[in-house]
SEFIBA-402146 format. One record per residue: residue in one letter; y, z, x of N, C-alpha, C in turn; residue number from 0. Coordinates in nm, 4 decimals. Atoms other than C-alpha are relative to their C-alpha. Layout:
! SEFIBA-402146
SITE|a|Y|Z|X|Y|Z|X|Y|Z|X|NUM
...
! end
This chain:
! SEFIBA-402146
SITE|m|-0.1014|0.0455|0.0912|4.2194|9.2692|10.8437|0.0882|0.1160|-0.0474|0
SITE|k|-0.0767|-0.1150|0.0450|4.3216|9.6133|10.7141|0.0899|0.0526|0.1115|1
SITE|k|-0.0774|-0.0482|-0.1138|4.4369|9.7114|11.0618|0.1226|-0.0890|0.0214|2
SITE|s|-0.1108|0.0938|-0.0158|4.6568|9.3989|11.0835|0.1077|0.0253|-0.1052|3
SITE|i|-0.0951|-0.0258|0.1082|4.8184|9.4771|10.7484|0.0749|0.1304|0.0254|4
SITE|r|-0.0660|-0.1271|-0.0313|4.8911|9.8359|10.8540|0.1030|-0.0184|0.1110|5
SITE|i|-0.0923|0.0234|-0.1116|5.0488|9.7218|11.1800|0.1224|-0.0782|-0.0491|6
SITE|l|-0.1101|0.0790|0.0548|5.2564|9.4630|10.9956|0.0913|0.0862|-0.0862|7
SITE|a|-0.0796|-0.0885|0.0857|5.3694|9.7264|10.7424|0.0865|0.0945|0.0838|8
SITE|v|-0.0759|-0.0900|-0.0877|5.4762|9.9649|11.0222|0.1137|-0.0758|0.0680|9
SITE|v|-0.1033|0.0807|-0.0660|5.6650|9.6884|11.2037|0.1127|-0.0322|-0.0982|10
SITE|l|-0.1012|0.0302|0.1006|5.8445|9.5857|10.8843|0.0831|0.1237|-0.0351|11
SITE|a|-0.0723|-0.1237|0.0302|5.9358|9.9482|10.8071|0.0979|0.0343|0.1126|12
SITE|l|-0.0882|-0.0268|-0.1137|6.0801|9.9948|11.1574|0.1183|-0.0973|0.0034|13
SITE|m|-0.1084|0.0983|0.0037|6.2801|9.6731|11.1238|0.1022|0.0355|-0.1083|14
SITE|m|-0.0904|-0.0373|0.1079|6.4260|9.7911|10.7921|0.0866|0.1186|0.0407|15
SITE|v|-0.0762|-0.1168|-0.0447|6.5298|10.1263|10.9407|0.1055|-0.0422|0.1018|16
SITE|t|-0.0943|0.0488|-0.1004|6.6926|9.9471|11.2357|0.1158|-0.0732|-0.0653|17
SITE|l|-0.1052|0.0742|0.0686|6.8860|9.7162|11.0058|0.0918|0.0918|-0.0797|18
SITE|v|-0.0814|-0.0947|0.0767|7.0050|10.0054|10.7879|0.0984|0.0702|0.0922|19
SITE|f|-0.0895|-0.0688|-0.0927|7.1457|10.1927|11.0887|0.0996|-0.0958|0.0645|20
SITE|a|-0.0908|0.0973|-0.0604|7.2969|9.8776|11.2374|0.1121|-0.0385|-0.0960|21
SITE|s|-0.1013|0.0395|0.0973|7.4855|9.8007|10.9154|0.0962|0.1132|-0.0335|22
SITE|c|-0.0861|-0.1144|0.0302|7.6395|10.1487|10.8963|0.1080|0.0125|0.1063|23
SITE|g|-0.1117|-0.0072|-0.0922|7.9606|10.0849|11.0872|0.1015|0.1018|-0.0484|24
SITE|k|-0.1060|-0.0935|0.0357|8.2645|10.3105|11.0863|0.0889|-0.0625|-0.1063|25
SITE|t|-0.0912|0.0474|0.1028|8.4781|10.2781|10.7761|0.1136|0.1014|-0.0157|26
SITE|l|-0.1156|-0.0841|0.0278|8.8154|10.4183|10.6743|0.0182|0.0101|-0.1503|27
SITE|k|-0.0324|-0.0160|0.1416|8.9312|10.5515|10.3404|0.1385|0.0615|-0.0080|28
SITE|g|-0.1333|-0.0553|0.0167|9.2864|10.6102|10.2317|0.1089|-0.0981|0.0360|29
SITE|t|-0.1185|0.0813|-0.0247|9.6369|10.4825|10.2894|0.0734|0.0530|0.1220|30
SITE|y|-0.0727|-0.0318|-0.1227|9.8264|10.4748|10.6186|0.1280|-0.0826|0.0030|31
SITE|k|-0.1305|0.0663|0.0090|10.1965|10.3885|10.6584|0.0797|0.0191|0.1288|32
SITE|a|-0.0938|-0.0053|-0.1120|10.4429|10.3066|10.9375|0.1346|-0.0510|-0.0494|33
SITE|e|-0.1352|0.0390|0.0404|10.8202|10.2872|10.8869|0.0867|-0.0180|0.1231|34
SITE|i|-0.0935|0.0284|-0.1083|11.0804|10.1334|11.1164|0.1361|-0.0215|-0.0641|35
SITE|g|-0.1342|0.0167|0.0553|11.4535|10.1591|11.0497|0.0266|0.0975|-0.1118|36
SITE|g|-0.0405|-0.0891|0.1083|11.6184|10.3117|10.7445|0.0156|-0.0743|-0.1299|37
SITE|s|-0.0145|0.0587|0.1331|11.7291|10.2367|10.3914|0.0910|-0.1234|-0.0011|38
SITE|l|-0.0859|0.1186|-0.0059|11.9959|9.9815|10.4927|-0.0732|-0.1199|0.0584|39
SITE|a|0.0797|0.1067|-0.0619|11.7714|9.7776|10.7196|-0.1264|0.0639|0.0557|40
SITE|g|0.1242|-0.0619|-0.0441|11.4056|9.8672|10.7624|-0.1220|-0.0829|-0.0354|41
SITE|y|0.1266|0.0700|0.0194|11.0451|9.7624|10.7559|-0.1082|0.1062|-0.0179|42
SITE|t|0.1109|-0.0916|0.0249|10.7434|9.9445|10.6124|-0.1281|-0.0807|-0.0116|43
SITE|a|0.1322|0.0617|0.0107|10.3797|9.8456|10.6608|-0.0972|0.1070|-0.0477|44
SITE|t|0.0954|-0.0940|0.0582|10.1086|10.0133|10.4532|-0.1381|-0.0642|-0.0025|45
SITE|y|0.1391|0.0451|-0.0008|9.7333|9.9736|10.5080|-0.0784|0.0922|-0.0928|46
SITE|t|0.0851|-0.0770|0.0901|9.5005|10.0852|10.2263|-0.1441|-0.0462|0.0214|47
SITE|f|0.1395|0.0298|-0.0313|9.1316|10.1026|10.3218|-0.0910|0.0560|-0.1085|48
SITE|s|0.1005|-0.0425|0.0958|8.8400|10.1217|10.0785|-0.1285|-0.0745|0.0319|49
SITE|g|0.1236|0.0659|-0.0421|8.4861|10.0531|10.2000|0.0282|-0.0904|0.1175|50
SITE|k|-0.0271|0.0981|-0.1053|8.5067|9.7384|10.4116|0.1216|-0.0860|-0.0322|51
SITE|k|-0.1165|0.0783|0.0418|8.8172|9.6095|10.2321|0.1288|0.0671|0.0467|52
SITE|v|-0.1317|-0.0502|-0.0369|9.1794|9.6443|10.3414|0.1055|-0.0782|-0.0772|53
SITE|e|-0.1159|0.0620|0.0635|9.5029|9.5772|10.1552|0.1210|0.0397|0.0841|54
SITE|i|-0.1159|-0.0245|-0.0845|9.8161|9.5423|10.3670|0.1250|-0.0407|-0.0778|55
SITE|s|-0.1275|0.0284|0.0661|10.1608|9.5682|10.2087|0.1107|0.0179|0.1019|56
SITE|k|-0.1167|-0.0146|-0.0865|10.4775|9.5028|10.4026|0.1238|-0.0130|-0.0865|57
SITE|t|-0.1246|0.0007|0.0748|10.8213|9.5769|10.2666|0.1152|-0.0059|0.0990|58
SITE|a|-0.1196|0.0139|-0.0810|11.1379|9.4537|10.4347|0.1197|0.0354|-0.0869|59
SITE|t|-0.1182|-0.0423|0.0731|11.4653|9.6159|10.3275|0.1242|-0.0400|0.0784|60
SITE|l|-0.1265|0.0371|-0.0617|11.8122|9.4788|10.3978|0.1112|0.0236|-0.1013|61
SITE|l|-0.1141|-0.0341|0.0851|12.1278|9.6279|10.2447|-0.0420|0.0355|-0.1427|62
SITE|g|0.0455|-0.0479|0.1297|11.9373|9.7906|9.9607|-0.0922|-0.0950|-0.0748|63
SITE|q|0.0911|0.0956|0.0625|11.7394|9.4780|9.8687|-0.1324|0.0024|0.0752|64
SITE|s|0.1300|-0.0031|-0.0671|11.3657|9.4843|9.9374|-0.0888|-0.1136|-0.0492|65
SITE|n|0.0955|0.1062|0.0299|11.0934|9.2231|9.9471|-0.1371|0.0469|0.0494|66
SITE|t|0.1334|-0.0478|-0.0348|10.7242|9.3195|9.9417|-0.1001|-0.1143|-0.0051|67
SITE|t|0.1093|0.0969|-0.0067|10.4305|9.1025|10.0460|-0.1296|0.0782|0.0155|68
SITE|t|0.1291|-0.0670|-0.0072|10.0679|9.2096|9.9942|-0.1070|-0.0997|0.0404|69
SITE|l|0.1107|0.0821|-0.0487|9.7688|9.0672|10.1818|-0.1292|0.0783|-0.0143|70
SITE|e|0.1300|-0.0653|0.0151|9.3999|9.1412|10.1246|-0.1014|-0.0629|0.0938|71
SITE|g|0.1047|0.0512|-0.0867|9.0950|9.1071|10.3430|-0.1051|0.1055|0.0275|72
SITE|t|0.1041|-0.0936|-0.0415|8.8116|9.2863|10.5194|0.0270|0.0427|0.1433|73
SITE|y|-0.0158|-0.0482|-0.1368|8.7854|9.4834|10.8423|-0.1330|0.0524|0.0524|74
SITE|e|0.1170|-0.0580|-0.0649|8.5268|9.6023|11.0912|0.0468|0.0731|0.1253|75
SITE|i|-0.0332|-0.0800|-0.1171|8.5591|9.8777|11.3514|-0.1220|0.0026|0.0911|76
SITE|t|0.1095|0.0017|-0.0964|8.3474|9.8443|11.6662|0.0400|0.0786|0.1240|77
SITE|e|-0.0223|-0.0715|-0.1254|8.3075|10.0435|11.9855|-0.0432|-0.0893|0.1146|78
SITE|k|0.0312|0.0818|-0.1166|8.3205|9.8571|12.3153|-0.0853|0.0816|0.0975|79
SITE|d|0.0860|-0.0660|-0.0984|8.0952|9.9374|12.6107|0.0718|0.1127|0.0741|80
SITE|d|-0.0747|-0.1034|-0.0731|8.3736|10.1401|12.7774|0.0441|0.1159|-0.0895|81
SITE|g|-0.0302|-0.1102|0.0909|8.4076|10.3660|12.4690|0.1253|-0.0196|-0.0826|82
SITE|t|-0.1188|0.0258|0.0812|8.7314|10.2192|12.3346|-0.0409|-0.0666|-0.1307|83
SITE|m|0.0282|0.0545|0.1329|8.7480|10.1119|11.9720|0.0877|-0.1223|-0.0245|84
SITE|e|-0.0744|0.1182|0.0430|8.8572|9.7811|11.8218|-0.0160|-0.0155|-0.1505|85
SITE|i|0.0072|0.0323|0.1417|8.9371|9.6796|11.4663|0.0240|-0.1501|-0.0139|86
SITE|t|-0.0153|0.1425|0.0282|8.8881|9.3219|11.3502|0.0354|-0.0125|-0.1474|87
SITE|i|-0.0482|0.0177|0.1368|9.0886|9.2336|11.0404|-0.0066|-0.1481|-0.0335|88
SITE|s|0.0122|0.1380|0.0484|9.0036|8.9154|10.8482|0.0690|-0.0093|-0.1355|89
SITE|l|-0.0791|0.0100|0.1228|9.2683|8.8332|10.5883|-0.0289|-0.1302|-0.0723|90
SITE|e|0.0186|0.1207|0.0812|9.2313|8.5865|10.3018|0.1135|-0.0985|0.0250|91
SITE|t|-0.1172|0.0805|-0.0361|9.5833|8.4601|10.3809|0.0756|0.0771|0.1077|92
SITE|s|-0.0804|-0.0709|-0.0981|9.8360|8.5449|10.6509|0.1444|-0.0455|-0.0137|93
SITE|d|-0.1395|0.0413|-0.0009|10.2096|8.5284|10.7062|0.0532|0.0115|0.1427|94
SITE|d|-0.0584|-0.0008|-0.1338|10.4533|8.5320|10.9991|-0.0218|0.1319|0.0741|95
SITE|d|0.0091|-0.1316|-0.0633|10.4191|8.9076|11.0641|-0.1413|0.0551|0.0086|96
SITE|i|0.1337|-0.0600|0.0066|10.0628|8.9959|10.9660|-0.1040|-0.1107|0.0025|97
SITE|k|0.1014|0.1036|-0.0177|9.7699|8.7883|11.0851|-0.1372|0.0643|0.0210|98
SITE|s|0.1350|-0.0445|-0.0325|9.3932|8.8198|11.1152|-0.0126|0.0106|0.1512|99
SITE|g|0.0228|-0.0113|-0.1436|9.2661|8.9279|11.4552|-0.0709|0.1280|0.0363|100
SITE|t|0.0635|-0.1195|-0.0546|9.1103|9.1924|11.6761|0.1041|0.0775|0.0791|101
SITE|f|-0.1023|-0.0845|-0.0592|9.3253|9.4851|11.7873|-0.0642|0.1288|0.0519|102
SITE|t|0.0471|-0.1310|-0.0424|9.2787|9.8099|11.9789|0.0161|0.0954|-0.1173|103
SITE|f|0.0010|-0.0915|0.1130|9.2087|10.0984|11.7438|-0.0209|0.1415|0.0488|104
SITE|e|0.0142|-0.1425|-0.0295|9.2467|10.4741|11.7604|0.0150|0.0756|-0.1310|105
SITE|e|-0.0093|-0.0817|0.1213|9.1907|10.7355|11.4902|0.0204|0.1450|0.0387|106
SITE|g|-0.0267|-0.1417|-0.0202|9.3413|11.0827|11.4907|-0.0232|0.0751|-0.1292|107
SITE|e|0.0241|-0.0829|0.1181|9.3345|11.3676|11.2425|0.0756|-0.0508|-0.1223|108
SITE|n|-0.0801|0.0464|0.1133|9.6170|11.2324|11.0232|0.0685|-0.1329|0.0288|109
SITE|y|-0.0602|0.1286|-0.0328|9.6849|10.8907|11.1710|-0.1057|-0.0968|0.0509|110
SITE|i|0.0761|0.1021|-0.0708|9.5422|10.5645|11.2948|0.0994|-0.0780|0.0838|111
SITE|k|-0.0849|0.0837|-0.0843|9.6777|10.3377|11.5644|-0.0677|-0.1357|0.0108|112
SITE|i|0.0492|0.1373|-0.0071|9.6296|9.9611|11.5362|0.0918|-0.0738|0.0961|113
SITE|g|-0.0847|0.0591|-0.1034|9.7496|9.7815|11.8459|0.0908|0.1075|0.0555|114
SITE|l|-0.0968|-0.0957|-0.0513|10.0667|9.9606|11.9523|0.0674|0.0827|-0.1090|115
SITE|v|-0.0684|-0.0637|0.1124|10.1679|10.0820|11.6044|-0.0827|0.1163|-0.0554|116
SITE|k|0.0632|-0.1191|0.0566|10.0897|10.4318|11.4760|0.0324|0.0074|-0.1488|117
SITE|y|-0.0129|-0.0099|0.1459|10.0299|10.4649|11.0995|-0.0422|0.1394|-0.0428|118
SITE|d|0.0299|-0.1362|0.0466|10.0471|10.8109|10.9407|-0.0696|-0.0057|-0.1349|119
SITE|k|0.0753|-0.0074|0.1255|9.8076|10.9059|10.6616|0.0927|0.0436|-0.1121|120
SITE|v|-0.0801|-0.0311|0.1179|9.9709|10.9119|10.3192|-0.0847|0.0876|-0.0915|121
SITE|e|0.0716|-0.0906|0.0908|9.8633|11.2079|10.1089|0.0403|-0.0329|-0.1426|122
SITE|k|-0.0296|0.0322|0.1404|9.8352|11.1216|9.7403|-0.0348|0.1141|-0.0891|123
! end
């Protein structure tokens, strides 16, 4: 009986360690921004990451007037078998430009790339 309890305790401890390491996925911290166009007509997208949460703000500017929309959700970064990375973004709501989905992902020293768009790190 004592031997069975010891074996069960070891198995449970190993399962807990496995679950802890499996739940430790890659996370991002900070704000990243991409700008297209200029002050007369332009578009800015800003991603702010904290833990597993992401806040996405998009600002469209036309002739000095701007309109900002903010979306919130969660994200997960995974590595595929071939070594490439993917980011899955799950938003609480979506709009015409920004939607939930899975995109290719790349991280550099001062930037990230989601899909085809490169976002530079914003220093605060």
